[in-house]
N, C-alpha and C positions, 0 to 999 in steps of 0.2 A: 404621203405628204404632197399638198399642189405643186405644180411644177417652179409656181416662181419662187415658193421656199427651198426648193432643191437649187436653182438657180444662185440666190442669195449665200445658201451655204458653201458651194464650190466656189463663189468668189471668195468669201471670207478664207478659205484653205488657201487658195492661190496666192491673197494678198500676203498671210501670215509666212508663207515659204517663200516668196517672191521678197520679203524684207531682207529675210536670213541670207538669201542669194547675194542680194546688192551689196550688203557690207563686205563684203568680197574676201571674209575672213573663213570660208569653209571650205574643206577639202573638197577638190571637183568630185573624186571618186565616190567619195560618201553621199553624193547628190544622186548618183547611178538610179536608187529607189524611188527616187523621187519623179521619175518619168511614169512609173504605175500609177499617180496621182490623177494624169488625164484619162488613163483606161477607166479607172474606177468611178470618174465623175460621168466620162461617155456613157456608162453602162448604166447610171443611176438615173442619168436624163432620157436614155433612151427606154425607160420601164423595165428593164431586165432586174431579177431578183438577186439580193446580195450573196454573196460568196460562203460556201459552207462554213459552218462555225469550226467546223474542227479545223479546216485550214488556217482558217483565222488564228485560233490558238495555237497552231503549230509556229506560223509563221511570228507570233507574236513572241513566242520563246525565243526563236532565233534571232529577233533583233534584241531581246537582251544580252545574249551572249556577244551580239555586235557591238552592243554599247560598251562592255566592258573591254572587248579587244580592242574597240576604237579608242579610248580613253587611255590605255596603257600602250597599244602598241603602233595604232598608226596615225592618231593625233597627238597623244600624249597630253592633251588639255581635257578635262573632264568637263568644263563649261562647255568649250566647242563641240565635245561628244555629244553632252546633251541637247547642243542646237541641230545635231546632227539627227538625232533620235525624234525628235520632235516632227521631221520630214518623214522620217519612216512609220512613224503613226499616223499621221494626215494619210499617207498612203494608205495604210491599212484599213482607218477609217470609211475611205473613199468606198470600200467593198463591204462594208458592213453597216449600213443604216438602215435600221431597223424600227428603232422605239424615237420617242423626243429625246430622250436623253441623249442618244447619240448623236442629234445635231447639236446639243450644247456641248458636247466634249469638244467636238471640231471647233467652235466658237471660244471656248476656254483654251484650247492648245493654241489657236493662233494669238490671242493675248498675250500668253506666253509666250509664244514666237517673238511677238514685238517688243517684250521686254526685255528678252534678250539681245534683239536686235539695237535695241538701246544702249545697252553695254558694250557694242562692237564698232559702231558707228556714229558718228555726228553729223553725218551727209544728208544735204538741204531733201534730197531723195527720199530720205526715211520719215520727215515732216509730210511730203506729200503722201506718201503712202499710209502713214499713220491717219491722216485725214478721209482720205478713203475708205478704210478698214473704220473706222468710227463711223461715217455714215452708214456703211453697209452693213454694221453688226447693230445700230439704233433701227435700223427698218426691220431687219430680219425680227429683232425681238419684238417689234411693233406687231409687224404683220403675223408674228405666230401667236400674239395676244388678240389680236382681233378674229384669227382663226379657230382659238379656243374660246371666246365668248361665240362665236358661230354667227360671225357677220353672213349675211345671204350675199351672194353674188352679185355685182354690178354697183356695190355700195360704193362710194367717191371714197376712195381711202388717197388717192394720190395727193392733194393737198394736205390733211394730217400730217401724211409722213413727211412731205418736205417741211412744215412747221418743226414737226418734232425734230428733225435731223438739224435744223436752223439753231433750235433751242439747245441741243445737245452738243453743236459745237462751240456756242457763246458762252454755256455754261461751264464746257472745258476749260476753256481758254481763262476765265474769271478763275478758276478753282486752280490752274497752271499759277496763276500770277500769284495768288493766296495762299499758296502751301508752303510750308517753311522749306530754307533751302538749306542741304546738307552736301556735305564734301565728298560723302561717297557715294557710289552706285548702289541700284538695290542688292544685287548679288556681292557689294564689295570689289568687284572688279574695276580697279581705277585706270588701270595700265591698259598699252598696247603695243602694238609694235611700233618703235619710232622712226623717225627720219633718220637714216645714217650720215653723220656728221663726221668731218674731220678737223683736225687742230682744235678740237676743243676738250685735249684730255692731257694728263699728264706727261705723255711722249707722243711725238708725231713724224713720221718719217719725212724725210725731205722728198718735195716733190708728188707729196701723196693729193694737193689740190687740184690736179692736171682733170680726175674723171667728175669733179663735184662742180667745176666752172661749165661743166656742158650739160648739168642737171637742170632743169626751169622748174622743179619742183617749187612749191611757195612754201617756205619755213616759217614767216610772221607778217603780220599785218600790226602797222602803227599807226596810232592816230595822235599826233606831232601838234603841239599847242606852241607857238612860235618858230622861229626858223634859224636854221643853224647849215649851212653847206660847206663842204661836204660831207655827208649821212656816215661817219665811221662808227658803226657798232661794235662796241668795243667786248670782247669776250675775254678770252684767255692771255695770259703772259708766258711767253717760254724764255729762259734764261739761259740754258746750258745745251750748245753744240759739240756732237763729237766727232762733225764731219759728215755723215749721214743721216743725223736725226736731231730732233731738237727736243727738251724735256725741261719740266717746269723743276728745277731742284730746288723752290723755296720752302716746299714741305708741307706740313702739317696745316689745318684748317682752323679757323678760330669759330664759335658759334655767335653768333646774334640772334638777341631776341626784342620783342616787339616792345614799344613804348605806344602806349595807347594802339592803334591799330595801324601802327606802320613801325617798320627796320629804321631806326635812325642811323645815318652811316656818318654825318660830318654836319659841320653848322655852318646854314645856309647864308647868316649873316645879311650882306646888302647885296651879295653876288645876285646877277640874273640868274634864273633858273628856266630849265627848258622840262616839261612836263613830256611825258610818253606813255600810253596805254598800249601797253603791248598784246596782242593776240597772237600765241605763239603755236605750231602744230605739234604733234607728239615728234620729240626728238628724242636719240639715245645720249644727250648730256644735259646736265644739272644747270651747265653755266646761265647765267642773266647776261643779256646784252642790253647795253644801255650807250649812250653818247655824252662826251666829255666824261666827268669826274661824278660819279652817284652821290647823292648828298640822303635821299632817304625812299623808300620802297613801301608799298601798299600790294601785301600779296597774301593768298591764303598760306597755311603753315604756320606749325607754332616756332619756328625758326627759319634762319639762313646763316650761310656760311661764308668767310673770304679766307682766301688764303695771305693776306696781309700785304699781296702785291699788286692791290687794284682789283684781283676778278671776285668774282661773286656767283654763290652758288646756293639755289633752294631744291633741296632735296625731295620736295615734293613733287617738283616739276618735271623729272624724268620721265620720259615714255608718257607723257600725259599731254592733252591741249589744256593750255594753260594762260592765264592771263593774269598781268601786275600792272601796275601804274607806279612808276619812277619819276623823282626830281632829279636832275644834275645839273653841275656848273658845266657849262660849254666849251671853256677852255683847258686845253691839255689833258693829260694822264692822271695828275694831281699831283702833292706833294713828294718827295724823298723823302721817308724819316727814317729815322736811325736804326728802327726796327729791322725795315727789309732792305735797308740799302747795305751794299757792302760791294766796294770796287773789285774784291776776288771775285765776286758772282757776275757783277756785269761787264766784268773786263776778260773773260775765260775765253781762251782762244785756242783751237786745236793745234795739233802739228803739221809744219809742212805747209803754212799759209806765208810763206818768206814773199811771194809773187804779189798776192793779194796785199798786203802791207807796204812793200814798194810802191804799189797803183796808188792805195791811199795815202801815200807822201807826196807823189807824182801831181795828183788830183787837188790835193786841199794845201799844197802848198803855198798859196798866197793868202789862205785864210789865216788871222791873226787872233781871232779867238774861237773857241769852239763851236759857237754858232755858226759862224763864218764858215769854219771849214766842214759843220754838216751839212749847210745850204751847197756847197761846191760838191761834194760827193752825192749828194742828192741830184743835182742840175746834171752831173757827168753819167749817172745811171739812167737818168732820162732820156736825154739827147743821143747816147750812141749805142743804146740796146735796142732791140725789138720785141714788142710784145708777142708771144705766140703760144698757145697749149699744145702744139707739137714740139716734141724735143729728141734731140736724137740721142741714143745709146752713149754713154760716157766713155770715151779711148780708156784703155788698161792702164793704170797708172797716175791715172789723174780723178782730182778731187770733184766732185759735182760743181763746185764754186769756182774753181779756176778754170773747168771748160766754158762755164757760162760767160766770166768774164774773159778769158783771151781767145776762145775757139768758136765757139757757137753763137755766142752774142745775142742769142734770143731764148727767151723763158717766161713764163709768169709770173706770178707775183710774190710766191715764195723764193724763188730765184733772185729777185730785185732785193728781197726785204733781207733777206740771209746775207747777199755782198754789202748791203751797207752797213748791217749790224758789225761783219767781221772787220771792215775797213773803219767804222770809228773807233771799235774797240783798239784796234792796232795803233789807233793814234793817240790813245790813252782818253777815250770819250766813253763813259758808260752808256752802254745802248741793251737793247731787249726787240725781240718780236712780240706782236701783236696780233692775234688772230679773233676773225668776227667776220662782219658782213659790210660791203660798202654800196652805200645808196640802196636803190630801189625804183621802183615805178609808183608814180603817184596815179594813183586811180580815184580822178576826180566826181565819177560817179558815186564813191561813197566817204570822198574826203579823209583817204588814208593812204600810206605807204606799205606796197606790197613788196616784200624782200624774197627772194629766190635763192635757192641752192648754189645756182651761178652766181651771187652777188657774195659769195664768200671771199675771204681776202685777207691779206697779210700784208702788215706797215710795222713803222720802226718807231720806237718811243726813245729818245736820247737823255740822258740826265745832265741837264743844261741850267745853269743858275739857280738850283736846287728844286726844280721843277722837271716832272718828264713832259717832255714837248715831241708833239705828233712829227713824223716825217713820212713821207711815201714817194719811194724811188720809182714806183711803175707807172710807166708811161699809160696815159688815159687811153684806154680801148671802147670800142663801142659795143652796146650790150649784144649779146646773138640771139635775143628774145626780145621782140618789139611785138606788145600785147596789143591786140584788134580791140575792137570797141565789143564786138560783142564778149568777148573773154573778160573785158574790165567789167562789164555787166553782170554776167554771169557770178564772177569774183564778188561784187558788191552785194549780190542777193547772198551769197553764201557767207561774207561777213554778216551780216544783218542777220542771218538766221543765226550765227554763232553769240553773236553778242545779244540779239534780245530774246531768244530762245535756249540754244544749250547754256550758254553764260548768263542766264539771269539770275541773278544775286539778290541775295538780302539786301544787299545797298540799294540796287536796283528797286526793288520793291518798296523801301522808303522814300526814294526818290517819287515814283509813282504815286504814294500816297499824297506828297508834297504837292506833287502837282493837280490832283485830284481837290485838294482842301486850299487850294490859294485862287483867287483871293478867299482866305476864310473868311466864315461870318464869327466875328467876334461876339462871345456870348459870354462877360465878364462877370455875371451873375452866377455862371456855372463854375464851381470848383471841381476842377479834371483831377486824379491822381497825376503825379508825375508820370512823363513818359506816355500818356494818353494822347490823343491825337482828337482836337477838339473837332465838333462835327460842323460840318459845311453844307451850304445849298447843293454845293457840287455832289458830294459826296451822298447826302441822302437824294438827290435826283439820280445818281448812278445806281443807286440800291432799290428805291422804291420802283421808279418809271418802268424796269422792266418788268416788275413783279404785278405792277396794275396793268400791263398789257396783257402779260398772260393771262391772268385773271380773267380780263374781258374777254379775250379770244376762247378760253374754256367755256367760258360762259354760253357765247354764241354757240360754240362748237359742242356741247356737251352731247347733242345727240346725233353728232356728224359719223357715227359710225353705221348709223341706221340709214334705210332707204327714204325714198321721200317718202312715201306713203304713210310709212310707220312715224315719221315725225311730226307729218300733220295730224295721224291718232293720238300720240302723245299730248302735245299741245291742245288739241280738243278737249282731251278729257282731264288734262289738268285744269284747263279752263271750266269745266263744268264742276270741277270739285270746288273750286274758289268761288260759284255761286251757289253752295249748297248743295253737289249732290254727295252722295253715300259712295265713293269710290274708294278701296284699299287696292292694295298691291296687289291681290289675287283676281280682283275684278276683271271680268270675261268681256269682251267688246259688247255681247247683250247683258249684260248688268249695265254698262255704259250706256246703250241704247236705252235702255229702260229708265234709267235715272234722267235721259234727255228728255223722254217724255214726259217724265212725270215734275220738270221744269217747264212743261208748255212747249217744248219744240215740235216742230210738224214734220212731215214724212220727209222732208229732206237729211233728217239725221238718219232713217233709216237707207236711206238711198247711199248715205256715204260708207255705212257700216257695210252693206252690200259689197261694195268697190272696196274695200278697204280687205275684206277677207276673201274675196277673188283674186287679190292681185298677191296678198300675204301668205294666203296657203293654197291657192288653186293655179299658181305659175304662170297668170295673167300679166301684163304689163300696161303699165299706162302709158298713152301717147300724150303728145304735145299739148294738144285741146285740153286733155282732161288735167293737165298738171297746171295751167296756167288756169283754169277754172277755180281748181281747191289750193291755189299759193294766197288767196286774198286773206292777210296775216295767219295764213297757217289754220284758217278756220273753212270747214266745209261748204258751207254757203251763205249767201248773202240774205235769204229769204226765212229764215229763222223767226221766230216770233219771241221766244223768250229771251234769246239773246240777241245784240248786235256784233255785227262781223269785227266789229272795230271794239268789241268790251277787251278787257284785261283784269 
């Protein structure tokens, strides 16, 4: 094989393996065999012979046993084990490239590696690698075709390869936008290792938010229509406290099914609504995060669930990158309904909090209504305690809440929210903990809100006036992470990659068609079946123009794979045939010369044929002067009698 073909094959093999490694899901130990890939292609490019077939067979058999051992013992995941095996295959093949079919096997295995990678990651880096691979693959296939056709050395192939690559990328993009959207991946592997979260399960240990509040990992990005400050992204509600942990005692979940394409949760009425389009990273929870009181949700999945206490769940969301659109009423946490409200549940207190109750009476003594008492307790906690992520061990015999209120007087959101709920309940006011996220960084480059793990927060909802009202006793603290301009730019690129590539949906397809067909050309005389899109000039131009440009280019470049002298010879032969020359597919240059003389051409025809045979078959080369002389409309000379050089 030509050296250029060997180089392209090596590039394709390394691209496929690099994509898998970039996913970050492979076991580093199982990547050790991939080191041999460098040695294999080094030998190939140096012109050394392939490895003995017996050695290749022995290693292939060992690789099969390695696959089984990897799937059962090392990785424990057959899908990942197959990914490891593809790297082993590429390594073995780099020592065993003998026939053209071996080179094609490398290409096919690289395609499989990219498909596997698409199931493991949604990184924008994968998109870059895929485009690079696509171009390299197309160039390799085109080059192999040229080699098979016997294109002579020196033929100008750079421009055709560039045009073919551009056409392939464009057609791939159009195909991507046109193919139907499905929910599952190619291998049905829809989930991945999710971000570990706290506070979004049925039981949460007191103080468990501490580590999460130091984690800058992005958990979701939100496009928000309308304005609501502050931003409390509501998740779970917890009502039972045993002195060390909170849990949700409401119990079972109720399934909700779609009405049309939405899950309808309440009557919107005349209330103002906030629309939130949420792009959430894979998380180890199926909780739906929302501002205020949810009214409707548009999301994938046959059903969603609610626990009746205001929390929402989409089982299909867990451990997946997921998108949903939610409409909500910005005020409060919703009405207190008879179905979920119980004084016994939301007034529950652990034993031994007499000092907490006494403090609550002292702080709220001047309040005449439940609302005034709640505001006094909230203000007291905000004003007299210090926010800190570093807490000291609790002294023996003292509860964490008492230590916070009377000893250390410092802590983070969980400490403040727990203290306020217990103080409210001790005064006969129903209250509960809410966990979720607070705030986020506005990325003006992408016009969306970026929410991190460090935005995890807990606050209080108190049952006042028949509604759950929000209180937050935690003092305002500065975010430990200030995003740089470069970070926001890179995150905006990731967001757009996910929004318009990874998350490109059937809805986006319909919207794109709508943009292409607007303003549509109204054709009332056409009776189109229901559901069809009426044609428009925009759509016709979008489809026909590229085809016309391609045909024009192919027409101009149909001989582009030949050398300069061959192009001239073919044009001259075709021109003679159109003027009555008896020339067929098997006619030799001497036959063409005989027909040219029969049509009355002078000795210039014989001169051209001698030049063509010398260059085409004798190994001679045309200099610039000769090429310029013979480039008049592709005809050999201007002195012929029978035909004008400008005849066509």
